[in-house]
N, C-alpha and C positions, 0 to 999 in steps of 0.2 A: 502495499500500501503506499501510495504517496507520505513523504514525510510530512508534506505541508498539511496534511488533514487533520495529522495528528499535534503539531504544535499550533498556536494561537495565542497572540502577544493583546491582554486588553488595551481596549483603544486609550485616548488619554482622557482623561476627568473619571474614569471610572475609578469608584472610591473601594468598589468591593474587592478584599484578596485572600479568597478562599476556595473551597468547592460550592458550586452554588449550581440551583435548578434554573432556567428561564421560563419566565411566562409566555414569552412567545418565539419565535423565532428570530427576531428584532432585536429579545434583549442584551444589550451587553453587559449586566450586574451592574447599574448603579445603582444609588442608596438617594433620594428614594427610588422605588423604580416607577418608570413611565406609563410603562405597559398594562395589558391586561389579564389580570392574573389566574387569569380562570381557562386558558387554552395554552397549559405547557405541555411543550413536542419533548419534555425528557421524563414524562410521565408515559411508560410506552405497555399499554396492556396488547398482548403477541400471542393469545387464546392456547392453545397447545401445545404451540412450536416455541422452539430455544433458541433467545436472541445471541448473537456470537458480537464479540466487541468489534471486529472488524464493520461489519456491517451497521453498527450502532456511529462508530466514526463515520465511517463513507456517509451517511444520509442526517449526521447532525445539523449539517445545513438544509434538510428536507431533498426527498418529500414528505412527512409526517409516517412515523412505521405504525403508530397505534392502531390498532384491530380494533372492532367492537367487543363489549362484555358482552361473554354468552351466559343468560342466568340458565343454573341446573348443568353447567356446563366448566368446564378446565380454564381458567385462567390464569398465564404468567402473566405477572407484571413485571416489569422491569424498571429501574429510575437510573438517569444516565443524569453525571454531574460535568462539571468541566470545573479546572483547577487555574482561576485569575491569578493566584499568587504567584510570585517570583523565584517562590522555594516550594520544595514537593511538600505535600499535605495528603493527610487522609481522614476518612471519618466515614462513618456509617449510614445509611439511609432508614426510614421507617415510613410506613406507606398506613391509608385509611381512607373510609371510604365514608358515604353520607347518604343521602337520600336527595335525591334532583330536589338541589336548594339555591335559589337569588342572595341567600346568606349564610355562609357555611359555619356559624359558630363551634368552635372547636368540641362544644358540649355535647354535638351531634356526631361525635367524629365517630367510628368501628374500628380499631387495628387489624390490620390485615398482617398475618403472620407468613412464614416460610414453610415451606411442607414439612419441616423437622420441626415448627411450632414455635419457631424464633420469630420477637418481634422486630429485630433487627439484623440489615443486611449490609458485610462491609464491600464499600466503595472499591472496586478490583481494576488495573488498567488489565492489558491485553497478554502480558506475562503471567496474571492472576496475582500480582504483587497490590498490595494496601498502601504502597506508598506511590500515591499518583505528580509525576514528573511536572512542572512548571508548564501549563498551558496542554495539558494533557485532556482526554477525556478517560473518565471511568463510568463502570458500568454497576449496578449492583447485584451481589453472586451469593447466595443461588437467588432465581426469584421470588418474587412473593406470590402464593397463591390462593386465590380467588375461586373458592367454590359454592355451592348449594345455596347461590341467590334464587330465590322466590322467580317467579313468571311475572312478567307484568308490570317489574318494579325497575326502578331509574336509578342509575349510581352515580356517583361524584368520587373523584378520585384525589387524594391530596399527599402529597411527600414531602419531609421532614427530615433536613441534613445535621447532621450533629458532627461538631469536629473540636480537636484539641482548642483550637482559639476560639471557636463561635459556637458554644453549645446556646441550642434554643430551647427556651420555655414557653411552652403552651399555655397562655393564662388560661384558669377555668371558666372566667367571664370578663366581661369588659364594662367600664361604664358608659360606652355610648355607643354611637355607630360610628363616630371620626377615631375613635379611639382602636378600634377593630382595622379599618382600614387603616389606617398610621403603621400597625403593627405589620399588616401585610406589607404595604410599600418598600418596611424598613429590613424586610427577609429577605434576601435573595438565596437564602437554604429554605424556602420553603415556594410550594409552589402545588398546583391541583389541574385538574383536567375535569372541565364541564364540558361533554359532548356527548348525544345520546343522538341514536343512528333506529331509525325509521325504515321499514320495506316503503318505494317509492310506487308499488302498484297500488296501495290505497288511496282513498280518497279524502277522508278526515284522521289526523291525528289529534289523539285528546294528550296534554302531559299535564304534572300538578306539580307546583314548585311551593316549596316553602320559600316567606318574606317574614319579614315582622322588625320592630325598633326597639332595641336596646337600650335607647335614651329616656331619661325617669320624668321627661316631656312630650306632649304628641308632636312630632315632625311630621313635615313635608318630601313627599317623595315622587319622582317621575321614574315611570317604567316604559325603556325604551324598548320596540319590536324591530330587529333590522334583519331582511330578509334579502336575499340572495339570488338568482335564479329561478323563482317563481310565477309565475303566470301574475301580470297586471291585474288586481281585482281578488285574489285570492282573500279571502273573508279568512280573519283571526279576530273570535272571540276571549275577552278575559275577564274574570269572575273570582269573587271572594263572596261566601255567603253568610261569613264570621257577623254578627248583628255591628262588633263596635270596630268594622273594617271592611264597608258594603265597597263591592266594586262590581261592575257591572258595562262593559265596552265591547262595542261593537266596531271593528275597524277593517280597513282593506287595504292592503300593500299599495301601493302606485306604481306607477311606472319606472323602473332604474334609472336611478341622475346618470352623471358622466363617469362616476366612479362604481358603476353597478348596481349601489346600495340602494335596497327598498324601505326607506325609513317613516315608521307612525308610531303612535306614541299616545303616552297617557298620562295625567298627575291626581297621584290622590295623597290625602293624610290618611295617616294611624297614630293610634294611640300613645301613650307612654308603654313601655315594656308590652309590643303588642305581639302576639306570633299567631301567623294563619297560612292559609292554601289560596294560592294562586292556580286556576285551573283554564291554561290554554287551550283552544280549540282552535285548529286550523282544516281550513275547508277549501279545497281547488273548486273553481268557478265552471273547471271541465275536464273530464279526464283526470287519470293517475298526474298526481306529482312530477317534477321534473327529475329526472336523476342528479346529483349533488349538488341538487338545492337545499338553501342553509338557512334557518332561521333562527334568529341569537335575541335572547330577552335580559336587557340589561336593569339592574335594577339601583336608581342612583337616590340619594338626598342631597336635596335643596340644600346647603350650608346654613347657619345662622349667622346672621353678619355679626354678631356681637362676641361670638363664638372663634377665636383665636384657631383652634386647633382645627378647626371645621373650616377655614380658611386656607390654613394651610395645606391639608389633605386634600382638598377640591381640585376639578381639574379641568380645562374644555372639554365639552361634550357635544356633537352636532345634535340636535334634535330636532323631530318636527312632531306637530298634533293636531290634532281637526281646531280649528278655529270658527266661528259666525259664515252664515251664509256658505257654509261648505268648504270653506279657503284651507290651504292648510300655514299653521304656523310655525315657520321653522327659526330657532336659534342656534347659537353655542356658549351656555351660559356655562358660569362653574357650578360643578356637580359631585357630590362623595360617592363615587362606585365604590357597592357593596356587593354586589354578584352578577356572576351573569351565567346563561345555561344555554347552550345551543344544540340545535335539533339540524341532523343531517340527513337528507334523503337518499336512501342505496339501494340502487336494485338486487334481487337473490340475496338478500340476509335474511333468517330467521325470525321469527314475531318477537322474538322478545330480545334482539342482539339489543344490549346497548354500552356505551363507553364513555 
């Protein structure tokens, strides 16, 4: 294998200097992270196959190696990392899963073990050494084994790296939504993968996502729905029947913009210390869904202007929501991203395949 694929120098300005997992393919390991924290390509579900280190390295920059997680079947899940330090490093990976959620608080996580029952796996290089040279890629060995999941459910996976220089403490709870987001942004050793696969032969898909508000006071939220590759006019309904936070939104995906994005969304308020379920129904205007179409539901909080932490963790986000007289209001406000789930339409998958 080309040595250049194995060695990498951190770009100027990168602050992290240890083993890290990426939020996206474009994540350089900066602190705080600027990317979407819910689509890590370094959490690699691989079904019943064995992933070798050379393949993990050659596909480091894509395309994505991840396979759908099969409920009721064997799922070998690997964690890939890279050493951003100028010195050799070592560490271990832990893996967790949770029900598909727009708000992945750690108290909802369930640990995934290896086949031997261990809750951690060492990160090793291509020689099997736990000492990872500067710039090199590491892979968890052995794989984590996820089996026996009930059919019809949907799951998210979370990876946490532990190293001597940067031990990670997973908080039991957070005092606010912004504190949770800050913890995610400030931890390059934490990554998760929220991608759910569904057969594209269907004309309607229903998914349920957890969401909530850990603030001690009510807060105002935005749910952004972003499609790619769907037919214009695809219906998206979002409902929460909880009396404390009633949501009933009937939306349609618009024609794609210049970047291919079909963006719509809505605002909602939630009471303090709230937890509920958002039921999202996607209905094709005619015929099966297009192969490869993707729908992402992203959950944001509007920052409180008097809260310094809210403003520090907020990021610009492109939004579009219905306005009066059938018009759409487009804006790029500062929002606190709390979570995202992505649904991908893929042909030939078993009905209960998740990832």
